[in-house]
C-alpha positions in Angstrom: -18.7 -49.2 -50.7 -16.3 -45.7 -49.8 -14.1 -44.5 -51.8 -10.7 -44.6 -50.2 -9.2 -40.8 -49.1 -6.2 -40.1 -50.4 -3.8 -37.3 -48.7 -5.2 -34.5 -50.8 -8.2 -34.7 -49.4 -7.5 -35.0 -45.5 -4.8 -32.0 -46.2 -8.4 -29.9 -47.6 -10.5 -31.3 -45.2 -8.2 -30.3 -42.4 -7.9 -26.9 -43.8 -11.7 -26.3 -44.2 -11.9 -27.0 -40.5 -9.3 -24.9 -38.9 -11.1 -22.1 -41.4 -14.4 -23.3 -39.7 -13.0 -22.5 -36.2 -11.2 -19.3 -36.8 -14.3 -18.0 -38.4 -16.5 -18.8 -35.9 -14.3 -18.0 -32.4 -14.9 -14.4 -32.5 -18.9 -15.4 -32.6 -18.6 -17.0 -29.0 -16.1 -15.3 -27.5 -17.5 -11.6 -28.7 -14.8 -8.8 -29.7 -14.9 -7.2 -25.9 -13.2 -11.1 -24.7 -9.8 -9.3 -26.2 -10.5 -6.6 -23.8 -9.6 -10.0 -20.4 -6.3 -8.6 -19.9 -4.3 -9.9 -17.1 -2.4 -7.4 -15.3 0.7 -8.4 -12.3 2.2 -5.9 -10.4 3.9 -5.6 -7.2 5.9 -4.0 -4.3 9.2 -5.2 -3.2 11.1 -3.4 0.0 13.4 -5.2 3.2 11.2 -5.5 5.3 8.3 -6.9 3.0 7.3 -7.6 -0.2 3.2 -7.9 -1.7 2.1 -8.7 -5.3 -1.5 -8.6 -7.2 -2.8 -10.0 -10.4 -5.9 -8.6 -11.7 -8.3 -9.3 -13.9 -10.3 -6.8 -16.3 -13.1 -9.3 -18.1 -16.1 -8.4 -19.4 -17.0 -5.1 -17.3 -15.0 -2.1 -16.9 -16.2 -2.2 -13.5 -15.0 -5.2 -11.8 -11.8 -6.7 -11.3 -12.1 -10.2 -11.1 -10.6 -12.4 -10.2 -7.8 -10.9 -8.6 -5.1 -12.4 -6.7 -3.1 -10.9 -3.9 -0.4 -11.8 -1.6 2.3 -10.5 1.1 5.1 -11.4 2.9 6.8 -10.5 6.1 10.5 -10.6 5.6 11.9 -8.9 8.9 12.2 -9.7 12.5 11.6 -6.1 13.2 8.5 -6.5 15.9 5.8 -5.4 13.0 3.2 -6.6 10.7 2.7 -6.1 7.2 -0.4 -5.5 5.1 -1.4 -5.6 1.4 -4.5 -3.3 0.7 -6.0 -2.2 -2.8 -6.6 1.2 -4.4 -8.9 1.5 -6.9 -9.5 4.6 -8.9 -12.7 5.5 -11.1 -16.3 6.6 -11.2 -16.8 6.1 -7.9 -13.3 7.9 -6.8 -10.7 6.7 -4.7 -11.0 3.7 -2.9 -9.1 1.7 -0.5 -9.6 -1.3 0.4 -8.9 -2.9 3.7 -5.3 -4.4 4.7 -5.0 -7.8 4.5 -2.6 -8.1 7.3 0.3 -10.7 8.2 0.5 -11.0 12.1 2.8 -13.8 12.5 6.2 -12.5 12.1 9.1 -12.8 9.8 8.7 -15.7 7.1 5.0 -15.6 7.0 2.5 -14.4 4.8 -0.9 -14.4 3.1 -2.2 -14.9 -0.5 -5.9 -15.0 -0.6 -8.4 -14.7 -4.0 -11.4 -12.4 -4.1 -13.1 -9.6 -6.5 -13.0 -6.0 -6.2 -16.2 -3.6 -7.2 -15.9 -0.5 -6.1 -19.4 0.8 -7.1 -18.3 2.2 -11.1 -16.1 1.6 -13.6 -13.0 1.3 -12.4 -9.8 3.1 -14.7 -6.8 2.2 -12.4 -5.8 0.0 -9.6 -2.8 -0.7 -7.3 -1.5 -2.2 -4.1 0.0 -0.7 -1.0 2.7 -3.0 1.2 2.2 -1.5 4.0 4.1 -1.5 7.2 2.0 -2.0 10.0 1.9 -1.4 14.0 -1.6 -3.5 15.5 -4.2 -1.7 12.8 -1.6 1.5 12.1 -0.4 1.8 8.9 3.1 3.5 9.8 4.5 3.7 6.2 3.1 2.1 2.9 5.2 1.4 0.0 2.8 1.3 -3.8 3.5 -0.7 -6.4 3.1 0.5 -9.8 -0.2 1.9 -11.9 -2.2 -0.6 -13.7 -4.8 0.6 -15.7 -8.2 -0.7 -17.2 -7.4 -2.5 -20.6 -11.2 -0.8 -21.4 -10.9 2.8 -23.9 -14.3 4.0 -22.4 -16.2 3.3 -25.3 -17.0 -0.4 -24.5 -18.6 1.1 -20.5 
């Protein structure tokens, strides 16, 4: 017959399990997992707003996942668009804009990734007022920087 466990034994076991979990976690996640920070930025005007949420995971050359959204907020006959811009080893890369052409109060949101072909040092979005496929004016969000220091790349 097994002896009955007392409160002290249960507490000791709980502390031992917690200590093992704390020590084992880095072995499974790696030290670079801390670099998987999510960055977010946005831009708003009287005629539209756009937002981006991106994550550099373990790869400084790729933003994945990348979520962008844009909304037209003016009945002015123009459409709005949002585009991602990255700077890094591949120079400055302007991705094609995602455009909302259906008028005031409508929007677009989507998930993707960005892989411009080299280390990404910084990224931002531009909210653009459009006439067809032509950007009439663009407003930039704040620049977000990669959480990598360069020695991990």
